[in-house]
C-alpha positions as CSV (number, residue, x, y, z in Angstrom):
1,A,-45.8,88.0,208.6
2,N,-45.2,86.2,211.9
3,A,-48.6,86.8,213.5
4,G,-49.9,83.4,214.6
5,N,-53.6,84.3,215.1
6,E,-56.3,86.9,214.4
7,H,-55.5,89.0,217.5
8,A,-51.7,89.2,216.8
9,Y,-52.5,90.0,213.1
10,T,-54.9,92.8,214.0
11,A,-52.4,94.3,216.5
12,A,-49.6,94.2,214.0
13,M,-51.7,95.8,211.3
14,R,-52.7,98.6,213.7
15,A,-49.0,99.2,214.5
16,V,-48.1,99.3,210.7
17,G,-51.0,101.8,210.2
18,V,-49.6,104.1,212.8
19,V,-46.1,104.1,211.3
20,S,-47.1,104.1,207.6
21,P,-50.7,104.3,206.4
22,P,-49.5,103.7,202.8
23,A,-47.8,100.5,203.9
24,L,-51.0,99.4,205.6
25,Q,-53.0,100.1,202.4
26,Y,-50.5,98.1,200.4
27,L,-50.6,95.1,202.8
28,M,-54.4,95.1,202.8
29,T,-54.3,94.4,199.0
30,I,-52.4,91.1,199.5
31,P,-54.4,88.1,200.7
32,R,-53.1,87.3,204.2
33,E,-53.1,83.6,203.4
34,H,-50.0,84.4,201.3
35,W,-47.9,86.1,203.9
36,V,-49.3,85.8,207.5
37,R,-48.2,82.6,209.3
38,G,-51.5,82.2,211.2
39,F,-53.5,82.1,208.0
40,F,-51.4,79.8,205.8
41,P,-53.8,77.1,204.4
42,M,-51.5,74.2,205.3
43,P,-48.8,73.4,207.9
44,R,-45.6,75.3,207.3
45,F,-43.7,73.7,210.2
46,G,-42.6,77.1,211.6
47,Q,-41.2,78.4,208.3
48,V,-42.5,81.8,207.4
49,T,-40.8,82.3,204.1
50,S,-41.6,80.2,201.0
51,N,-38.4,81.4,199.4
52,I,-36.0,78.5,199.9
53,A,-33.3,80.5,198.2
54,E,-33.0,82.6,201.4
55,S,-32.4,79.6,203.5
56,I,-29.9,78.1,201.2
57,N,-28.1,81.4,200.8
58,A,-27.7,81.7,204.5
59,W,-26.6,78.1,204.9
60,L,-23.9,78.5,202.2
61,V,-22.6,81.9,203.3
62,E,-19.1,80.7,204.0
63,C,-18.9,79.0,200.6
64,R,-19.7,82.2,198.6
65,K,-16.2,83.7,199.0
66,F,-14.7,81.0,196.7
67,P,-14.5,80.9,192.9
68,P,-17.4,79.0,191.2
69,L,-15.8,75.6,190.9
70,Q,-14.6,75.6,194.6
71,F,-18.0,77.0,195.6
72,F,-19.8,74.0,194.0
73,N,-17.3,71.5,195.5
74,R,-17.8,72.9,199.0
75,A,-21.6,73.2,198.6
76,I,-21.8,69.5,197.5
77,A,-19.5,68.5,200.4
78,K,-21.6,70.4,202.9
79,T,-24.8,68.9,201.5
80,S,-23.4,65.4,201.6
81,E,-22.2,65.9,205.2
82,L,-25.6,67.1,206.2
83,F,-27.4,64.2,204.6
84,A,-25.0,61.7,206.1
85,R,-25.3,63.2,209.6
86,R,-29.1,63.2,209.4
87,R,-29.3,59.7,207.8
88,A,-27.3,58.4,210.7
89,M,-29.4,60.3,213.2
90,Y,-32.6,58.7,211.9
91,A,-31.3,55.3,211.0
92,N,-32.2,53.8,214.3
93,G,-35.4,53.9,216.2
94,D,-39.0,53.0,215.5
95,P,-40.3,54.8,212.4
96,E,-43.4,55.6,214.4
97,D,-41.4,57.5,217.1
98,I,-41.5,61.3,217.1
99,V,-38.4,63.2,216.3
100,G,-36.4,64.1,219.5
101,D,-36.6,67.9,219.5
102,V,-40.3,67.8,218.6
103,F,-41.0,65.2,221.3
104,A,-39.2,67.4,223.8
105,T,-41.3,70.4,222.9
106,M,-44.5,68.3,223.1
107,V,-43.5,67.1,226.6
108,Q,-42.9,70.7,227.6
109,N,-46.2,71.8,226.1
110,Y,-47.9,69.0,228.0
111,E,-46.3,70.1,231.3
112,D,-47.2,73.8,230.6
113,G,-50.7,72.7,229.7
114,R,-51.3,71.5,233.3
115,R,-51.7,75.2,234.3
116,L,-54.5,75.8,231.8
117,L,-58.3,75.3,232.5
118,T,-60.1,73.1,230.0
119,Q,-63.8,72.6,229.4
120,N,-65.2,70.0,227.0
121,V,-67.7,71.9,224.9
122,F,-68.9,69.0,222.7
123,G,-67.1,65.9,221.5
124,P,-63.6,66.8,220.4
125,F,-64.1,70.5,221.0
126,F,-62.5,72.2,224.1
127,N,-62.3,75.7,225.5
128,V,-58.8,76.2,227.0
129,E,-57.9,79.2,229.0
130,S,-55.2,80.5,231.3
131,R,-55.7,80.6,235.1
132,V,-54.4,84.2,234.8
133,A,-57.2,86.7,234.3
134,G,-57.2,88.5,231.0
135,R,-55.4,85.8,229.0
136,A,-56.9,84.7,225.7
137,E,-59.2,81.7,225.5
138,R,-58.5,79.1,222.8
139,V,-60.7,76.6,221.1
140,V,-59.2,73.2,220.3
141,D,-60.6,70.5,218.0
142,L,-58.7,67.4,218.7
143,D,-60.2,65.4,215.8
144,R,-59.2,68.0,213.2
145,R,-55.9,68.8,215.0
146,E,-56.6,72.5,215.2
147,C,-56.3,75.2,217.8
148,S,-57.4,78.8,217.5
149,C,-53.8,79.9,218.3
150,K,-52.8,78.3,214.9
151,E,-49.6,76.7,216.3
152,F,-51.1,73.2,216.2
153,Q,-51.8,73.4,212.5
154,D,-48.6,75.3,211.6
155,L,-46.1,73.1,213.5
156,G,-47.7,69.7,213.0
157,Y,-47.7,68.8,216.6
158,P,-49.9,69.8,219.6
159,C,-49.5,73.3,221.0
160,V,-49.8,73.9,224.8
161,H,-53.6,74.3,224.4
162,A,-54.1,71.1,222.5
163,C,-51.9,69.2,225.1
164,A,-54.2,70.6,227.8
165,A,-57.3,69.4,225.9
166,A,-55.7,66.0,225.2
167,R,-54.9,65.6,228.9
168,S,-58.5,66.4,229.8
169,A,-59.8,64.0,227.1
170,H,-57.3,61.2,228.1
171,V,-55.8,61.3,224.6
172,N,-52.2,60.4,224.1
173,I,-50.5,63.5,222.7
174,E,-48.3,61.4,220.4
175,T,-51.4,60.4,218.4
176,L,-52.0,64.0,217.5
177,C,-48.6,64.5,215.8
178,L,-48.4,64.6,212.0
179,D,-46.6,61.8,210.3
180,E,-44.1,64.3,208.9
181,R,-42.8,64.7,212.5
182,R,-42.0,61.0,212.9
183,I,-38.7,59.3,212.3
184,G,-40.0,57.2,209.5
185,S,-40.8,60.3,207.4
186,L,-37.4,61.8,208.0
187,R,-35.7,58.6,207.3
188,A,-37.5,58.4,203.9
189,V,-36.2,62.0,203.1
190,Y,-32.6,61.0,203.6
191,E,-32.6,57.7,201.8
192,I,-30.7,57.4,198.6
């Protein structure tokens, strides 16, 4: 489920087939767009599961030991605290600014991308490869905000390969980030 690209998916499926051929047969009957991260049809922002109940259950684990009324009171209090904390976090700053942790990751991707070789194939298309022999080559389309590693599409901000291509094309990496990764979008989520 966590394979981010075709190569990782193929390797994982081979491993499943070695351990359990019936499991492999079963998985082959389910369209991979429904369960493999690298083939989701839209950005999932790093979330593999579509079952929000799992996330909420884990988040409320300490509340579950209480009787129902106390559980609901604690759950409401915990949710209110979270919203207040996040509302305060995103109250200041330019709505066009990128959220801090995403921006920090983009800066790291940009720095790591300096070690990659880029070649402009045509217009917005770049081949990006490692200087280390045997490493996978990636294809980046800056206009469509896509990379063959699938991280760019999944996370909504440029992966290391896209940052390398952007550097080569003299494109500001901040322009490649989806609006959902900007303070203005998060601020709108936590407004009352």
